[in-house]
mmJSON file of the N, C-alpha and C atoms, coordinates in Angstrom:
{"data_MODEL":{"atom_site":{
"group_PDB":["ATOM","ATOM","ATOM","ATOM","ATOM","ATOM","ATOM","ATOM","ATOM","ATOM","ATOM","ATOM","ATOM","ATOM","ATOM","ATOM","ATOM","ATOM","ATOM","ATOM","ATOM","ATOM","ATOM","ATOM","ATOM","ATOM","ATOM","ATOM","ATOM","ATOM","ATOM","ATOM","ATOM","ATOM","ATOM","ATOM","ATOM","ATOM","ATOM","ATOM","ATOM","ATOM","ATOM","ATOM","ATOM","ATOM","ATOM","ATOM","ATOM","ATOM","ATOM","ATOM","ATOM","ATOM","ATOM","ATOM","ATOM","ATOM","ATOM","ATOM","ATOM","ATOM","ATOM","ATOM","ATOM","ATOM","ATOM","ATOM","ATOM","ATOM","ATOM","ATOM","ATOM","ATOM","ATOM","ATOM","ATOM","ATOM","ATOM","ATOM","ATOM","ATOM","ATOM","ATOM","ATOM","ATOM","ATOM","ATOM","ATOM","ATOM","ATOM","ATOM","ATOM","ATOM","ATOM","ATOM","ATOM","ATOM","ATOM","ATOM","ATOM","ATOM","ATOM","ATOM","ATOM","ATOM","ATOM","ATOM","ATOM","ATOM","ATOM","ATOM","ATOM","ATOM","ATOM","ATOM","ATOM","ATOM","ATOM","ATOM","ATOM","ATOM","ATOM","ATOM","ATOM","ATOM","ATOM","ATOM","ATOM","ATOM","ATOM","ATOM","ATOM","ATOM","ATOM","ATOM","ATOM","ATOM","ATOM","ATOM","ATOM","ATOM","ATOM","ATOM","ATOM","ATOM","ATOM","ATOM","ATOM","ATOM","ATOM","ATOM","ATOM","ATOM","ATOM","ATOM","ATOM","ATOM","ATOM","ATOM","ATOM","ATOM","ATOM","ATOM","ATOM","ATOM","ATOM","ATOM","ATOM","ATOM","ATOM","ATOM","ATOM","ATOM","ATOM","ATOM","ATOM","ATOM","ATOM","ATOM","ATOM","ATOM","ATOM","ATOM","ATOM","ATOM","ATOM","ATOM","ATOM","ATOM","ATOM","ATOM","ATOM","ATOM","ATOM","ATOM","ATOM","ATOM","ATOM","ATOM","ATOM","ATOM","ATOM","ATOM","ATOM","ATOM","ATOM","ATOM","ATOM","ATOM","ATOM","ATOM","ATOM","ATOM","ATOM","ATOM","ATOM","ATOM","ATOM","ATOM","ATOM","ATOM","ATOM","ATOM","ATOM","ATOM","ATOM","ATOM"],
"id":[1,2,3,4,5,6,7,8,9,10,11,12,13,14,15,16,17,18,19,20,21,22,23,24,25,26,27,28,29,30,31,32,33,34,35,36,37,38,39,40,41,42,43,44,45,46,47,48,49,50,51,52,53,54,55,56,57,58,59,60,61,62,63,64,65,66,67,68,69,70,71,72,73,74,75,76,77,78,79,80,81,82,83,84,85,86,87,88,89,90,91,92,93,94,95,96,97,98,99,100,101,102,103,104,105,106,107,108,109,110,111,112,113,114,115,116,117,118,119,120,121,122,123,124,125,126,127,128,129,130,131,132,133,134,135,136,137,138,139,140,141,142,143,144,145,146,147,148,149,150,151,152,153,154,155,156,157,158,159,160,161,162,163,164,165,166,167,168,169,170,171,172,173,174,175,176,177,178,179,180,181,182,183,184,185,186,187,188,189,190,191,192,193,194,195,196,197,198,199,200,201,202,203,204,205,206,207,208,209,210,211,212,213,214,215,216,217,218,219,220,221,222,223,224,225,226,227,228],
"type_symbol":["N","C","C","N","C","C","N","C","C","N","C","C","N","C","C","N","C","C","N","C","C","N","C","C","N","C","C","N","C","C","N","C","C","N","C","C","N","C","C","N","C","C","N","C","C","N","C","C","N","C","C","N","C","C","N","C","C","N","C","C","N","C","C","N","C","C","N","C","C","N","C","C","N","C","C","N","C","C","N","C","C","N","C","C","N","C","C","N","C","C","N","C","C","N","C","C","N","C","C","N","C","C","N","C","C","N","C","C","N","C","C","N","C","C","N","C","C","N","C","C","N","C","C","N","C","C","N","C","C","N","C","C","N","C","C","N","C","C","N","C","C","N","C","C","N","C","C","N","C","C","N","C","C","N","C","C","N","C","C","N","C","C","N","C","C","N","C","C","N","C","C","N","C","C","N","C","C","N","C","C","N","C","C","N","C","C","N","C","C","N","C","C","N","C","C","N","C","C","N","C","C","N","C","C","N","C","C","N","C","C","N","C","C","N","C","C","N","C","C","N","C","C","N","C","C","N","C","C"],
"label_atom_id":["N","CA","C","N","CA","C","N","CA","C","N","CA","C","N","CA","C","N","CA","C","N","CA","C","N","CA","C","N","CA","C","N","CA","C","N","CA","C","N","CA","C","N","CA","C","N","CA","C","N","CA","C","N","CA","C","N","CA","C","N","CA","C","N","CA","C","N","CA","C","N","CA","C","N","CA","C","N","CA","C","N","CA","C","N","CA","C","N","CA","C","N","CA","C","N","CA","C","N","CA","C","N","CA","C","N","CA","C","N","CA","C","N","CA","C","N","CA","C","N","CA","C","N","CA","C","N","CA","C","N","CA","C","N","CA","C","N","CA","C","N","CA","C","N","CA","C","N","CA","C","N","CA","C","N","CA","C","N","CA","C","N","CA","C","N","CA","C","N","CA","C","N","CA","C","N","CA","C","N","CA","C","N","CA","C","N","CA","C","N","CA","C","N","CA","C","N","CA","C","N","CA","C","N","CA","C","N","CA","C","N","CA","C","N","CA","C","N","CA","C","N","CA","C","N","CA","C","N","CA","C","N","CA","C","N","CA","C","N","CA","C","N","CA","C","N","CA","C","N","CA","C","N","CA","C","N","CA","C","N","CA","C","N","CA","C"],
"label_alt_id":[null,null,null,null,null,null,null,null,null,null,null,null,null,null,null,null,null,null,null,null,null,null,null,null,null,null,null,null,null,null,null,null,null,null,null,null,null,null,null,null,null,null,null,null,null,null,null,null,null,null,null,null,null,null,null,null,null,null,null,null,null,null,null,null,null,null,null,null,null,null,null,null,null,null,null,null,null,null,null,null,null,null,null,null,null,null,null,null,null,null,null,null,null,null,null,null,null,null,null,null,null,null,null,null,null,null,null,null,null,null,null,null,null,null,null,null,null,null,null,null,null,null,null,null,null,null,null,null,null,null,null,null,null,null,null,null,null,null,null,null,null,null,null,null,null,null,null,null,null,null,null,null,null,null,null,null,null,null,null,null,null,null,null,null,null,null,null,null,null,null,null,null,null,null,null,null,null,null,null,null,null,null,null,null,null,null,null,null,null,null,null,null,null,null,null,null,null,null,null,null,null,null,null,null,null,null,null,null,null,null,null,null,null,null,null,null,null,null,null,null,null,null,null,null,null,null,null,null],
"label_comp_id":["UNK","UNK","UNK","UNK","UNK","UNK","UNK","UNK","UNK","UNK","UNK","UNK","UNK","UNK","UNK","UNK","UNK","UNK","UNK","UNK","UNK","UNK","UNK","UNK","UNK","UNK","UNK","UNK","UNK","UNK","UNK","UNK","UNK","UNK","UNK","UNK","UNK","UNK","UNK","UNK","UNK","UNK","UNK","UNK","UNK","UNK","UNK","UNK","UNK","UNK","UNK","UNK","UNK","UNK","UNK","UNK","UNK","UNK","UNK","UNK","UNK","UNK","UNK","UNK","UNK","UNK","UNK","UNK","UNK","UNK","UNK","UNK","UNK","UNK","UNK","UNK","UNK","UNK","UNK","UNK","UNK","UNK","UNK","UNK","UNK","UNK","UNK","UNK","UNK","UNK","UNK","UNK","UNK","UNK","UNK","UNK","UNK","UNK","UNK","UNK","UNK","UNK","UNK","UNK","UNK","UNK","UNK","UNK","UNK","UNK","UNK","UNK","UNK","UNK","UNK","UNK","UNK","UNK","UNK","UNK","UNK","UNK","UNK","UNK","UNK","UNK","UNK","UNK","UNK","UNK","UNK","UNK","UNK","UNK","UNK","UNK","UNK","UNK","UNK","UNK","UNK","UNK","UNK","UNK","UNK","UNK","UNK","UNK","UNK","UNK","UNK","UNK","UNK","UNK","UNK","UNK","UNK","UNK","UNK","UNK","UNK","UNK","UNK","UNK","UNK","UNK","UNK","UNK","UNK","UNK","UNK","UNK","UNK","UNK","UNK","UNK","UNK","UNK","UNK","UNK","UNK","UNK","UNK","UNK","UNK","UNK","UNK","UNK","UNK","UNK","UNK","UNK","UNK","UNK","UNK","UNK","UNK","UNK","UNK","UNK","UNK","UNK","UNK","UNK","UNK","UNK","UNK","UNK","UNK","UNK","UNK","UNK","UNK","UNK","UNK","UNK","UNK","UNK","UNK","UNK","UNK","UNK","UNK","UNK","UNK","UNK","UNK","UNK"],
"label_asym_id":["A","A","A","A","A","A","A","A","A","A","A","A","A","A","A","A","A","A","A","A","A","A","A","A","A","A","A","A","A","A","A","A","A","A","A","A","A","A","A","A","A","A","A","A","A","A","A","A","A","A","A","A","A","A","A","A","A","A","A","A","A","A","A","A","A","A","A","A","A","A","A","A","A","A","A","A","A","A","A","A","A","A","A","A","A","A","A","A","A","A","A","A","A","A","A","A","A","A","A","A","A","A","A","A","A","A","A","A","A","A","A","A","A","A","A","A","A","A","A","A","A","A","A","A","A","A","A","A","A","A","A","A","A","A","A","A","A","A","A","A","A","A","A","A","A","A","A","A","A","A","A","A","A","A","A","A","A","A","A","A","A","A","A","A","A","A","A","A","A","A","A","A","A","A","A","A","A","A","A","A","A","A","A","A","A","A","A","A","A","A","A","A","A","A","A","A","A","A","A","A","A","A","A","A","A","A","A","A","A","A","A","A","A","A","A","A","A","A","A","A","A","A","A","A","A","A","A","A"],
"label_entity_id":["1","1","1","1","1","1","1","1","1","1","1","1","1","1","1","1","1","1","1","1","1","1","1","1","1","1","1","1","1","1","1","1","1","1","1","1","1","1","1","1","1","1","1","1","1","1","1","1","1","1","1","1","1","1","1","1","1","1","1","1","1","1","1","1","1","1","1","1","1","1","1","1","1","1","1","1","1","1","1","1","1","1","1","1","1","1","1","1","1","1","1","1","1","1","1","1","1","1","1","1","1","1","1","1","1","1","1","1","1","1","1","1","1","1","1","1","1","1","1","1","1","1","1","1","1","1","1","1","1","1","1","1","1","1","1","1","1","1","1","1","1","1","1","1","1","1","1","1","1","1","1","1","1","1","1","1","1","1","1","1","1","1","1","1","1","1","1","1","1","1","1","1","1","1","1","1","1","1","1","1","1","1","1","1","1","1","1","1","1","1","1","1","1","1","1","1","1","1","1","1","1","1","1","1","1","1","1","1","1","1","1","1","1","1","1","1","1","1","1","1","1","1","1","1","1","1","1","1"],
"label_seq_id":[1,1,1,2,2,2,3,3,3,4,4,4,5,5,5,6,6,6,7,7,7,8,8,8,9,9,9,10,10,10,11,11,11,12,12,12,13,13,13,14,14,14,15,15,15,16,16,16,17,17,17,18,18,18,19,19,19,20,20,20,21,21,21,22,22,22,23,23,23,24,24,24,25,25,25,26,26,26,27,27,27,28,28,28,29,29,29,30,30,30,31,31,31,32,32,32,33,33,33,34,34,34,35,35,35,36,36,36,37,37,37,38,38,38,39,39,39,40,40,40,41,41,41,42,42,42,43,43,43,44,44,44,45,45,45,46,46,46,47,47,47,48,48,48,49,49,49,50,50,50,51,51,51,52,52,52,53,53,53,54,54,54,55,55,55,56,56,56,57,57,57,58,58,58,59,59,59,60,60,60,61,61,61,62,62,62,63,63,63,64,64,64,65,65,65,66,66,66,67,67,67,68,68,68,69,69,69,70,70,70,71,71,71,72,72,72,73,73,73,74,74,74,75,75,75,76,76,76],
"pdbx_PDB_ins_code":[null,null,null,null,null,null,null,null,null,null,null,null,null,null,null,null,null,null,null,null,null,null,null,null,null,null,null,null,null,null,null,null,null,null,null,null,null,null,null,null,null,null,null,null,null,null,null,null,null,null,null,null,null,null,null,null,null,null,null,null,null,null,null,null,null,null,null,null,null,null,null,null,null,null,null,null,null,null,null,null,null,null,null,null,null,null,null,null,null,null,null,null,null,null,null,null,null,null,null,null,null,null,null,null,null,null,null,null,null,null,null,null,null,null,null,null,null,null,null,null,null,null,null,null,null,null,null,null,null,null,null,null,null,null,null,null,null,null,null,null,null,null,null,null,null,null,null,null,null,null,null,null,null,null,null,null,null,null,null,null,null,null,null,null,null,null,null,null,null,null,null,null,null,null,null,null,null,null,null,null,null,null,null,null,null,null,null,null,null,null,null,null,null,null,null,null,null,null,null,null,null,null,null,null,null,null,null,null,null,null,null,null,null,null,null,null,null,null,null,null,null,null,null,null,null,null,null,null],
"Cartn_x":[86.616,87.105,87.965,88.642,89.477,88.58,87.485,86.589,85.996,85.68,85.139,86.152,87.417,88.458,88.8,89.119,89.553,88.522,87.322,86.265,85.343,85.191,84.223,84.823,86.143,86.811,86.683,86.305,86.159,87.571,87.705,89.027,88.949,90.117,90.129,89.298,89.308,88.476,87.014,86.593,85.173,84.775,85.664,85.355,85.224,86.116,86.031,84.755,84.439,83.159,81.981,82.003,80.908,80.724,81.893,81.868,81.587,81.621,81.349,80.133,80.288,79.2,77.977,78.238,77.1,76.445,77.181,76.557,75.661,76.209,75.37,74.128,74.205,73.06,72.045,72.547,71.639,70.872,71.491,70.875,70.085,69.984,69.265,69.948,71.243,72.034,72.639,71.859,72.355,73.41,73.559,74.483,75.861,76.087,77.348,77.745,78.902,79.389,80.422,80.465,81.501,81.776,82.82,83.161,82.58,81.891,81.357,80.565,80.177,79.392,78.082,77.799,76.592,76.639,77.787,77.923,78.37,78.151,78.478,79.975,80.793,82.212,82.545,81.862,82.28,83.31,84.544,85.57,86.766,87.572,88.764,89.953,91.074,92.251,93.208,93.566,94.361,95.806,96.763,98.188,98.493,97.911,98.148,98.425,99.03,99.265,98.107,97.386,96.279,95.265,94.031,92.991,93.476,94.356,94.806,95.404,96.054,96.608,95.564,94.383,93.278,92.682,92.751,92.078,92.944,94.246,95.087,95.98,96.193,97.11,96.396,96.898,96.339,97.33,96.825,97.766,98.224,97.809,98.114,96.953,96.86,95.772,96.343,96.156,96.738,95.836,94.817,93.944,94.651,94.815,95.504,94.577,93.402,92.477,91.084,90.1,88.687,87.967,87.027,86.251,84.773,84.016,82.582,81.889,81.139,80.497,81.53,82.744,83.774,84.575,84.284,85.004,85.882,87.159,88.02,87.408,87.44,86.928,87.97,87.51,88.445,89.035,88.493,88.942,90.431,90.846,92.239,92.696],
"Cartn_y":[99.083,97.823,97.962,99.108,99.302,99.364,100.065,100.166,98.802,97.997,96.666,95.795,95.964,95.132,95.684,96.982,97.606,97.759,98.238,98.521,97.325,96.52,95.361,93.984,93.934,92.648,91.694,92.173,91.263,90.985,89.802,89.53,90.343,90.564,91.269,90.59,89.265,88.51,88.734,88.763,89.037,90.459,91.4,92.783,92.928,92.308,92.375,91.729,90.601,89.976,90.836,91.453,92.358,93.536,94.025,95.18,94.804,93.523,93.086,92.209,90.934,89.979,90.299,90.526,90.675,92.036,93.067,94.379,94.316,93.642,93.516,92.713,91.64,90.813,91.666,92.459,93.267,94.272,94.752,95.715,95.092,93.765,93.068,93.121,93.303,93.401,92.064,91.167,89.792,89.709,90.815,90.813,91.433,91.674,92.244,91.575,92.001,91.537,90.439,89.724,88.708,88.602,87.876,87.664,86.36,86.347,85.112,85.387,84.305,84.448,85.195,86.143,86.91,88.127,88.31,89.422,90.649,91.848,93.098,93.454,92.827,93.085,94.478,94.915,96.103,95.679,96.044,95.583,96.57,96.426,97.163,96.168,96.568,95.763,96.453,95.687,96.253,95.662,96.509,96.141,95.73,94.601,94.085,92.563,92.062,90.644,89.865,90.615,89.985,91.01,90.629,91.575,92.423,91.892,92.631,93.984,94.09,95.286,96.388,95.924,96.859,97.304,96.483,96.773,97.677,97.517,98.206,99.24,99.249,100.247,101.539,102.63,103.916,104.87,105.862,106.902,106.717,105.654,105.525,104.725,104.828,104.21,103.055,101.781,100.724,100.291,101.058,100.698,101.016,100.041,100.197,100.419,99.815,99.922,99.712,100.374,100.188,99.942,98.914,98.524,98.716,99.314,99.4,98.73,97.714,96.866,96.31,96.003,95.448,96.452,97.673,98.746,99.52,99.739,100.566,101.916,102.317,103.612,104.696,105.948,107.086,107.371,106.838,107.187,106.966,105.72,105.431,104.256],
"Cartn_z":[101.731,102.151,103.413,103.508,104.695,105.94,105.879,107.055,107.359,106.414,106.677,107.428,107.073,107.726,109.084,109.135,110.355,111.347,110.995,111.971,112.244,111.282,111.455,111.471,111.373,111.469,110.332,109.141,107.997,107.442,106.854,106.152,104.88,104.256,103.008,101.906,101.962,100.956,101.18,102.451,102.801,102.388,102.643,102.229,100.736,100.021,98.55,98.019,98.57,98.151,98.493,99.616,100.051,99.107,98.566,97.684,96.194,95.909,94.53,94.392,94.593,94.432,95.294,96.64,97.482,97.279,96.926,96.626,95.407,94.331,93.151,93.424,94.221,94.557,95.325,96.309,97.098,96.285,95.184,94.301,93.174,93.153,92.135,90.759,90.728,89.469,89.134,88.606,88.35,87.231,86.451,85.351,85.77,87.024,87.575,88.841,89.312,90.59,90.575,89.441,89.248,87.747,87.422,86.001,85.549,84.414,83.863,82.627,81.935,80.678,80.925,80.044,80.144,81.075,81.743,82.685,81.858,82.404,81.657,81.573,82.344,82.366,82.818,83.891,84.6,85.61,85.382,86.299,86.381,87.407,87.566,87.651,87.048,87.077,88.146,89.136,90.235,90.136,90.529,90.539,92.018,92.403,93.787,93.772,94.807,94.869,95.621,96.477,97.204,97.607,97.952,98.402,99.59,100.403,101.557,101.23,100.009,99.614,99.308,98.87,98.652,99.953,100.963,102.251,103.162,103.11,104.069,103.506,102.222,101.63,101.411,102.037,101.825,101.201,100.517,100.058,98.563,97.913,96.501,95.819,94.547,93.805,92.95,93.331,92.528,91.376,91.086,89.933,88.623,87.772,86.519,85.33,85.379,84.256,84.714,84.136,84.429,83.144,83.195,82.025,82.424,81.522,81.762,80.624,80.862,79.841,78.833,79.365,78.511,77.754,77.842,77.115,78.091,77.739,78.599,78.872,80.13,80.52,80.364,80.254,80.14,81.471,82.546,83.917,84.105,84.251,84.502,83.599],
"occupancy":[1.0,1.0,1.0,1.0,1.0,1.0,1.0,1.0,1.0,1.0,1.0,1.0,1.0,1.0,1.0,1.0,1.0,1.0,1.0,1.0,1.0,1.0,1.0,1.0,1.0,1.0,1.0,1.0,1.0,1.0,1.0,1.0,1.0,1.0,1.0,1.0,1.0,1.0,1.0,1.0,1.0,1.0,1.0,1.0,1.0,1.0,1.0,1.0,1.0,1.0,1.0,1.0,1.0,1.0,1.0,1.0,1.0,1.0,1.0,1.0,1.0,1.0,1.0,1.0,1.0,1.0,1.0,1.0,1.0,1.0,1.0,1.0,1.0,1.0,1.0,1.0,1.0,1.0,1.0,1.0,1.0,1.0,1.0,1.0,1.0,1.0,1.0,1.0,1.0,1.0,1.0,1.0,1.0,1.0,1.0,1.0,1.0,1.0,1.0,1.0,1.0,1.0,1.0,1.0,1.0,1.0,1.0,1.0,1.0,1.0,1.0,1.0,1.0,1.0,1.0,1.0,1.0,1.0,1.0,1.0,1.0,1.0,1.0,1.0,1.0,1.0,1.0,1.0,1.0,1.0,1.0,1.0,1.0,1.0,1.0,1.0,1.0,1.0,1.0,1.0,1.0,1.0,1.0,1.0,1.0,1.0,1.0,1.0,1.0,1.0,1.0,1.0,1.0,1.0,1.0,1.0,1.0,1.0,1.0,1.0,1.0,1.0,1.0,1.0,1.0,1.0,1.0,1.0,1.0,1.0,1.0,1.0,1.0,1.0,1.0,1.0,1.0,1.0,1.0,1.0,1.0,1.0,1.0,1.0,1.0,1.0,1.0,1.0,1.0,1.0,1.0,1.0,1.0,1.0,1.0,1.0,1.0,1.0,1.0,1.0,1.0,1.0,1.0,1.0,1.0,1.0,1.0,1.0,1.0,1.0,1.0,1.0,1.0,1.0,1.0,1.0,1.0,1.0,1.0,1.0,1.0,1.0,1.0,1.0,1.0,1.0,1.0,1.0],
"B_iso_or_equiv":[0.0,0.0,0.0,0.0,0.0,0.0,0.0,0.0,0.0,0.0,0.0,0.0,0.0,0.0,0.0,0.0,0.0,0.0,0.0,0.0,0.0,0.0,0.0,0.0,0.0,0.0,0.0,0.0,0.0,0.0,0.0,0.0,0.0,0.0,0.0,0.0,0.0,0.0,0.0,0.0,0.0,0.0,0.0,0.0,0.0,0.0,0.0,0.0,0.0,0.0,0.0,0.0,0.0,0.0,0.0,0.0,0.0,0.0,0.0,0.0,0.0,0.0,0.0,0.0,0.0,0.0,0.0,0.0,0.0,0.0,0.0,0.0,0.0,0.0,0.0,0.0,0.0,0.0,0.0,0.0,0.0,0.0,0.0,0.0,0.0,0.0,0.0,0.0,0.0,0.0,0.0,0.0,0.0,0.0,0.0,0.0,0.0,0.0,0.0,0.0,0.0,0.0,0.0,0.0,0.0,0.0,0.0,0.0,0.0,0.0,0.0,0.0,0.0,0.0,0.0,0.0,0.0,0.0,0.0,0.0,0.0,0.0,0.0,0.0,0.0,0.0,0.0,0.0,0.0,0.0,0.0,0.0,0.0,0.0,0.0,0.0,0.0,0.0,0.0,0.0,0.0,0.0,0.0,0.0,0.0,0.0,0.0,0.0,0.0,0.0,0.0,0.0,0.0,0.0,0.0,0.0,0.0,0.0,0.0,0.0,0.0,0.0,0.0,0.0,0.0,0.0,0.0,0.0,0.0,0.0,0.0,0.0,0.0,0.0,0.0,0.0,0.0,0.0,0.0,0.0,0.0,0.0,0.0,0.0,0.0,0.0,0.0,0.0,0.0,0.0,0.0,0.0,0.0,0.0,0.0,0.0,0.0,0.0,0.0,0.0,0.0,0.0,0.0,0.0,0.0,0.0,0.0,0.0,0.0,0.0,0.0,0.0,0.0,0.0,0.0,0.0,0.0,0.0,0.0,0.0,0.0,0.0,0.0,0.0,0.0,0.0,0.0,0.0],
"pdbx_formal_charge":[null,null,null,null,null,null,null,null,null,null,null,null,null,null,null,null,null,null,null,null,null,null,null,null,null,null,null,null,null,null,null,null,null,null,null,null,null,null,null,null,null,null,null,null,null,null,null,null,null,null,null,null,null,null,null,null,null,null,null,null,null,null,null,null,null,null,null,null,null,null,null,null,null,null,null,null,null,null,null,null,null,null,null,null,null,null,null,null,null,null,null,null,null,null,null,null,null,null,null,null,null,null,null,null,null,null,null,null,null,null,null,null,null,null,null,null,null,null,null,null,null,null,null,null,null,null,null,null,null,null,null,null,null,null,null,null,null,null,null,null,null,null,null,null,null,null,null,null,null,null,null,null,null,null,null,null,null,null,null,null,null,null,null,null,null,null,null,null,null,null,null,null,null,null,null,null,null,null,null,null,null,null,null,null,null,null,null,null,null,null,null,null,null,null,null,null,null,null,null,null,null,null,null,null,null,null,null,null,null,null,null,null,null,null,null,null,null,null,null,null,null,null,null,null,null,null,null,null],
"auth_seq_id":[1,1,1,2,2,2,3,3,3,4,4,4,5,5,5,6,6,6,7,7,7,8,8,8,9,9,9,10,10,10,11,11,11,12,12,12,13,13,13,14,14,14,15,15,15,16,16,16,17,17,17,18,18,18,19,19,19,20,20,20,21,21,21,22,22,22,23,23,23,24,24,24,25,25,25,26,26,26,27,27,27,28,28,28,29,29,29,30,30,30,31,31,31,32,32,32,33,33,33,34,34,34,35,35,35,36,36,36,37,37,37,38,38,38,39,39,39,40,40,40,41,41,41,42,42,42,43,43,43,44,44,44,45,45,45,46,46,46,47,47,47,48,48,48,49,49,49,50,50,50,51,51,51,52,52,52,53,53,53,54,54,54,55,55,55,56,56,56,57,57,57,58,58,58,59,59,59,60,60,60,61,61,61,62,62,62,63,63,63,64,64,64,65,65,65,66,66,66,67,67,67,68,68,68,69,69,69,70,70,70,71,71,71,72,72,72,73,73,73,74,74,74,75,75,75,76,76,76],
"auth_comp_id":["UNK","UNK","UNK","UNK","UNK","UNK","UNK","UNK","UNK","UNK","UNK","UNK","UNK","UNK","UNK","UNK","UNK","UNK","UNK","UNK","UNK","UNK","UNK","UNK","UNK","UNK","UNK","UNK","UNK","UNK","UNK","UNK","UNK","UNK","UNK","UNK","UNK","UNK","UNK","UNK","UNK","UNK","UNK","UNK","UNK","UNK","UNK","UNK","UNK","UNK","UNK","UNK","UNK","UNK","UNK","UNK","UNK","UNK","UNK","UNK","UNK","UNK","UNK","UNK","UNK","UNK","UNK","UNK","UNK","UNK","UNK","UNK","UNK","UNK","UNK","UNK","UNK","UNK","UNK","UNK","UNK","UNK","UNK","UNK","UNK","UNK","UNK","UNK","UNK","UNK","UNK","UNK","UNK","UNK","UNK","UNK","UNK","UNK","UNK","UNK","UNK","UNK","UNK","UNK","UNK","UNK","UNK","UNK","UNK","UNK","UNK","UNK","UNK","UNK","UNK","UNK","UNK","UNK","UNK","UNK","UNK","UNK","UNK","UNK","UNK","UNK","UNK","UNK","UNK","UNK","UNK","UNK","UNK","UNK","UNK","UNK","UNK","UNK","UNK","UNK","UNK","UNK","UNK","UNK","UNK","UNK","UNK","UNK","UNK","UNK","UNK","UNK","UNK","UNK","UNK","UNK","UNK","UNK","UNK","UNK","UNK","UNK","UNK","UNK","UNK","UNK","UNK","UNK","UNK","UNK","UNK","UNK","UNK","UNK","UNK","UNK","UNK","UNK","UNK","UNK","UNK","UNK","UNK","UNK","UNK","UNK","UNK","UNK","UNK","UNK","UNK","UNK","UNK","UNK","UNK","UNK","UNK","UNK","UNK","UNK","UNK","UNK","UNK","UNK","UNK","UNK","UNK","UNK","UNK","UNK","UNK","UNK","UNK","UNK","UNK","UNK","UNK","UNK","UNK","UNK","UNK","UNK","UNK","UNK","UNK","UNK","UNK","UNK"],
"auth_asym_id":["A","A","A","A","A","A","A","A","A","A","A","A","A","A","A","A","A","A","A","A","A","A","A","A","A","A","A","A","A","A","A","A","A","A","A","A","A","A","A","A","A","A","A","A","A","A","A","A","A","A","A","A","A","A","A","A","A","A","A","A","A","A","A","A","A","A","A","A","A","A","A","A","A","A","A","A","A","A","A","A","A","A","A","A","A","A","A","A","A","A","A","A","A","A","A","A","A","A","A","A","A","A","A","A","A","A","A","A","A","A","A","A","A","A","A","A","A","A","A","A","A","A","A","A","A","A","A","A","A","A","A","A","A","A","A","A","A","A","A","A","A","A","A","A","A","A","A","A","A","A","A","A","A","A","A","A","A","A","A","A","A","A","A","A","A","A","A","A","A","A","A","A","A","A","A","A","A","A","A","A","A","A","A","A","A","A","A","A","A","A","A","A","A","A","A","A","A","A","A","A","A","A","A","A","A","A","A","A","A","A","A","A","A","A","A","A","A","A","A","A","A","A","A","A","A","A","A","A"],
"auth_atom_id":["N","CA","C","N","CA","C","N","CA","C","N","CA","C","N","CA","C","N","CA","C","N","CA","C","N","CA","C","N","CA","C","N","CA","C","N","CA","C","N","CA","C","N","CA","C","N","CA","C","N","CA","C","N","CA","C","N","CA","C","N","CA","C","N","CA","C","N","CA","C","N","CA","C","N","CA","C","N","CA","C","N","CA","C","N","CA","C","N","CA","C","N","CA","C","N","CA","C","N","CA","C","N","CA","C","N","CA","C","N","CA","C","N","CA","C","N","CA","C","N","CA","C","N","CA","C","N","CA","C","N","CA","C","N","CA","C","N","CA","C","N","CA","C","N","CA","C","N","CA","C","N","CA","C","N","CA","C","N","CA","C","N","CA","C","N","CA","C","N","CA","C","N","CA","C","N","CA","C","N","CA","C","N","CA","C","N","CA","C","N","CA","C","N","CA","C","N","CA","C","N","CA","C","N","CA","C","N","CA","C","N","CA","C","N","CA","C","N","CA","C","N","CA","C","N","CA","C","N","CA","C","N","CA","C","N","CA","C","N","CA","C","N","CA","C","N","CA","C","N","CA","C","N","CA","C","N","CA","C","N","CA","C","N","CA","C"],
"pdbx_PDB_model_num":[1,1,1,1,1,1,1,1,1,1,1,1,1,1,1,1,1,1,1,1,1,1,1,1,1,1,1,1,1,1,1,1,1,1,1,1,1,1,1,1,1,1,1,1,1,1,1,1,1,1,1,1,1,1,1,1,1,1,1,1,1,1,1,1,1,1,1,1,1,1,1,1,1,1,1,1,1,1,1,1,1,1,1,1,1,1,1,1,1,1,1,1,1,1,1,1,1,1,1,1,1,1,1,1,1,1,1,1,1,1,1,1,1,1,1,1,1,1,1,1,1,1,1,1,1,1,1,1,1,1,1,1,1,1,1,1,1,1,1,1,1,1,1,1,1,1,1,1,1,1,1,1,1,1,1,1,1,1,1,1,1,1,1,1,1,1,1,1,1,1,1,1,1,1,1,1,1,1,1,1,1,1,1,1,1,1,1,1,1,1,1,1,1,1,1,1,1,1,1,1,1,1,1,1,1,1,1,1,1,1,1,1,1,1,1,1,1,1,1,1,1,1,1,1,1,1,1,1]
}}}
């Protein structure tokens, strides 16, 4: 997301959408990319106030929890 914002001039919201909804759509994964009924619930919970913190903050990992198919992952 940082590269999308810094190098290509995307807003943090555009970069986040590109990394989630648009990426899933480009890969033909209709059951992912956003939260909703019938989706797999692959998601990350971030400790941030806005998408800008994901785009510009370097040097720490604000990811608090990861879920894969609705189940907490062993990762973080």
